Structures are given as C-alpha cells and as structure tokens.
C-alpha positions as CSV (number, residue, x, y, z in Angstrom):
1,M,-102.6,-125.9,-119.2
2,S,-105.3,-123.4,-118.7
3,T,-108.5,-124.6,-117.1
4,P,-111.3,-124.0,-119.6
5,K,-114.0,-121.6,-118.2
6,T,-116.7,-123.8,-119.6
7,I,-117.6,-126.9,-121.1
8,S,-119.7,-127.3,-124.0
9,A,-122.6,-129.6,-123.9
10,N,-121.6,-130.5,-127.4
11,A,-118.0,-131.0,-126.6
12,V,-116.9,-134.8,-127.4
13,P,-114.2,-135.6,-124.9
14,R,-111.8,-138.6,-125.2
15,I,-109.0,-139.4,-123.0
16,A,-105.6,-137.9,-123.7
17,R,-103.0,-140.0,-125.9
18,G,-100.4,-141.4,-123.9
19,H,-103.2,-142.0,-120.9
20,R,-104.9,-145.0,-120.3
21,L,-107.7,-145.9,-117.8
22,Q,-107.9,-149.4,-116.4
23,F,-108.8,-151.2,-113.0
24,E,-106.3,-151.9,-111.0
25,P,-107.0,-154.8,-108.8
26,A,-103.8,-154.3,-106.4
27,Q,-105.8,-151.1,-105.2
28,D,-109.5,-152.2,-106.2
29,C,-110.1,-148.9,-108.2
30,H,-109.6,-147.5,-111.6
31,V,-106.3,-145.8,-112.3
32,L,-105.5,-143.4,-115.1
33,L,-102.0,-144.4,-116.2
34,Y,-99.9,-142.0,-118.3
35,P,-95.9,-141.8,-118.8
36,E,-95.0,-139.6,-115.7
37,G,-97.1,-141.8,-113.3
38,M,-100.5,-142.7,-112.1
39,I,-103.8,-141.2,-110.7
40,T,-105.8,-143.0,-108.7
41,L,-109.5,-142.3,-109.4
42,N,-112.6,-142.3,-107.1
43,D,-115.4,-143.9,-108.6
44,S,-117.2,-141.0,-109.9
45,A,-114.1,-140.0,-111.9
46,A,-114.0,-143.6,-113.0
47,E,-117.7,-143.5,-114.4
48,I,-117.0,-140.4,-116.3
49,L,-114.0,-141.1,-117.9
50,Q,-115.2,-144.6,-118.7
51,R,-117.6,-142.8,-121.0
52,C,-115.0,-140.2,-122.5
53,D,-114.7,-142.6,-125.7
54,G,-114.4,-139.7,-128.7
55,Q,-117.9,-140.3,-129.5
56,R,-120.2,-139.5,-127.1
57,S,-121.1,-135.6,-126.2
58,V,-120.8,-134.3,-122.8
59,Q,-124.7,-134.1,-122.8
60,A,-124.8,-137.7,-123.8
61,I,-122.6,-138.6,-120.9
62,C,-124.3,-136.6,-118.4
63,D,-127.7,-138.3,-119.7
64,D,-125.9,-141.7,-119.3
65,L,-124.9,-141.2,-116.2
66,S,-128.1,-139.7,-114.6
67,A,-130.1,-142.8,-116.3
68,A,-127.6,-145.3,-114.2
69,F,-127.8,-143.5,-111.3
70,D,-131.6,-143.4,-110.9
71,G,-132.3,-140.1,-112.3
72,A,-129.2,-138.3,-110.4
73,E,-128.7,-134.7,-111.4
74,V,-124.7,-135.0,-112.3
75,T,-124.2,-132.4,-115.0
76,A,-122.7,-129.8,-112.8
77,D,-120.3,-132.4,-111.4
78,V,-119.7,-134.3,-115.1
79,H,-118.8,-130.4,-116.2
80,D,-116.6,-129.7,-113.3
81,F,-114.7,-132.8,-113.6
82,L,-114.2,-132.5,-117.3
83,K,-112.8,-129.1,-116.6
84,L,-110.2,-130.4,-114.2
85,A,-109.4,-133.4,-116.4
86,A,-109.1,-130.7,-119.2
87,S,-106.7,-128.5,-117.6
88,H,-104.4,-131.7,-116.6
89,G,-104.4,-132.9,-120.0
90,W,-106.2,-135.9,-119.2
91,V,-108.9,-135.7,-121.7
92,V,-109.1,-133.4,-125.1
93,L,-112.5,-131.9,-125.8
94,A,-113.4,-131.9,-129.7
C-alpha cells in the first residue's frame, strides 16, 4: 500500500476490516489485532485510533484530542499518524 501524501480534514477514518483495537492488560497498553499479528500502540496512537469510528472526520478527531489535552496542537501528529496507519492498512479513509 502506498502512503497518502496528505490527509483531508474532511476524511472520515475507521479501523480497517479484520483489525480490532483493544486494551491488553498483560502488556498494560492498547494493541491493534489483525489476522497476521498484533501491533503494540503507544498512548498517542491509541488515543487517535479510539476516535477512528467511521463517524468523525479527521478535523473532529483533532478538535476532540486538542480539547482532551488542554488545547494542545495535535493536528500535525494526527495527520502524520493517519498517513502511516493508512499506508499499513490499519485504517480506511472515507
């Protein structure tokens, strides 16, 4: 899969079919499960993926995260992560 050059603020991401986000108590972190394996996520990635519900736009996700973290500027980080996640097939952008 190729890496998208840009992510539209209006795009609506969702976790890709066959992938599942869950908290793994044994590792004390969120993981993304898929048929071929598992990806251990850092806190930032988990916060973003938890909001990729197929309902919220990228802009809404950025706004929600910024509000949750005292107005932090998160837009570039969210866009960068979503580009990476889309290139690996973890998320689908509509």
